[in-house]
C-alpha positions as CSV (number, residue, x, y, z in Angstrom):
1,X,151.7,-37.5,259.5
2,X,148.2,-38.8,260.0
3,X,145.6,-37.5,257.6
4,X,143.3,-35.8,260.1
5,X,146.2,-34.3,262.2
6,X,148.5,-33.5,259.3
7,X,147.9,-29.8,259.4
8,X,148.6,-29.6,263.2
9,X,151.7,-31.8,262.9
10,X,153.0,-29.8,260.0
11,X,152.8,-26.5,261.9
12,X,154.4,-28.0,265.0
13,X,157.3,-29.5,263.0
14,X,158.0,-26.3,261.1
15,X,157.7,-23.9,264.1
16,X,159.8,-26.1,266.4
17,X,162.6,-25.9,263.8
18,X,162.4,-22.1,263.7
19,X,162.3,-21.2,267.4
20,X,164.9,-21.1,270.2
21,X,162.5,-22.7,272.7
22,X,160.8,-25.6,270.9
23,X,159.5,-27.1,274.2
24,X,157.2,-24.1,274.6
25,X,155.5,-24.5,271.2
26,X,151.9,-25.4,271.6
27,X,149.7,-26.2,268.6
28,X,145.9,-26.7,269.0
29,X,143.5,-27.9,266.3
30,X,139.9,-26.8,266.5
31,X,137.0,-27.4,264.1
32,X,134.2,-25.0,263.6
33,X,131.7,-23.9,260.9
34,X,134.4,-22.2,258.9
35,X,136.7,-25.2,258.8
36,X,139.9,-26.1,260.8
37,X,141.6,-23.5,263.0
38,X,145.2,-24.1,264.0
39,X,146.2,-22.0,267.0
40,X,149.9,-21.5,267.7
41,X,151.4,-20.4,271.0
42,X,155.1,-19.9,271.4
43,X,157.4,-18.3,274.0
44,X,157.2,-14.4,273.8
45,X,160.8,-14.3,272.8
46,X,160.2,-16.5,269.8
47,X,157.2,-14.5,268.4
48,X,159.5,-12.5,266.1
49,X,160.9,-15.6,264.6
50,X,157.5,-17.1,263.9
51,X,156.1,-13.8,262.4
52,X,159.2,-12.8,260.5
53,X,160.1,-9.6,258.8
54,X,156.9,-7.8,257.7
55,X,155.0,-11.0,258.6
56,X,156.5,-13.0,255.8
57,X,157.3,-16.1,257.8
58,X,153.7,-16.3,259.2
59,X,152.4,-15.7,255.7
60,X,154.5,-18.5,254.3
61,X,153.3,-20.9,257.0
62,X,149.7,-20.0,256.2
63,X,150.3,-20.6,252.5
64,X,151.8,-24.0,253.0
65,X,149.2,-24.9,255.6
66,X,146.5,-24.2,253.0
67,X,148.2,-26.6,250.6
68,X,148.3,-29.3,253.3
69,X,144.6,-28.6,254.0
70,X,143.7,-28.8,250.3
71,X,145.4,-32.2,250.1
72,X,142.9,-33.4,252.8
73,X,139.9,-31.4,251.4
74,X,139.9,-29.0,254.4
75,X,139.8,-25.3,254.8
76,X,142.6,-24.5,257.3
77,X,143.0,-21.1,259.1
78,X,146.1,-20.3,261.1
79,X,146.2,-18.0,264.2
80,X,149.2,-17.0,266.2
81,X,148.2,-16.4,269.8
82,X,149.8,-13.3,271.3
83,X,151.2,-13.5,274.8
84,X,148.9,-12.0,277.5
85,X,149.2,-8.3,277.8
86,X,151.5,-7.9,274.8
87,X,151.1,-6.6,271.4
88,X,148.4,-4.7,269.6
89,X,144.8,-5.6,270.1
90,X,143.1,-6.1,266.8
91,X,139.5,-5.3,266.4
92,X,136.9,-7.8,265.0
93,X,136.4,-5.5,262.0
94,X,140.1,-5.7,261.1
95,X,140.0,-9.5,261.3
96,X,136.9,-9.7,259.1
97,X,138.6,-7.4,256.5
98,X,141.6,-9.8,256.5
99,X,139.3,-12.8,256.1
100,X,137.5,-11.1,253.1
101,X,140.7,-10.3,251.4
102,X,142.0,-13.9,251.9
103,X,138.7,-15.3,250.5
104,X,139.0,-13.0,247.5
105,X,142.5,-14.2,246.9
106,X,141.4,-17.8,247.1
107,X,138.5,-17.2,244.7
108,X,140.9,-15.4,242.3
109,X,143.3,-18.4,242.5
110,X,140.4,-20.8,241.8
111,X,139.3,-18.8,238.8
112,X,142.8,-18.6,237.4
113,X,143.1,-22.4,237.8
114,X,139.9,-22.9,235.9
115,X,141.0,-20.6,233.1
116,X,144.4,-22.2,233.0
117,X,146.2,-18.9,233.8
């Protein structure tokens, strides 16, 4: 894995190993003011495999992706793109709430590391 693309390559490798249609896996890497955004698109039939029961697979990928990002001093966010016309539309407010919760968890983790907990 190359340093700059390690996050994208990591997601692509893991997801292709999980799904039934690896040829339809598409991973895009974008950089904005909040850091790196990894957008994942898979075949609609494979969405359940990537998300997992109660979202545990997606959460695990996010956690490992943050570790890869930390290794390269980058804040990495992960988004699974829903197929057109499918799924529940999430409001911007819900997304902001999730971001705030995630930031609070990261701050807590940083404080625990500093305190040696």
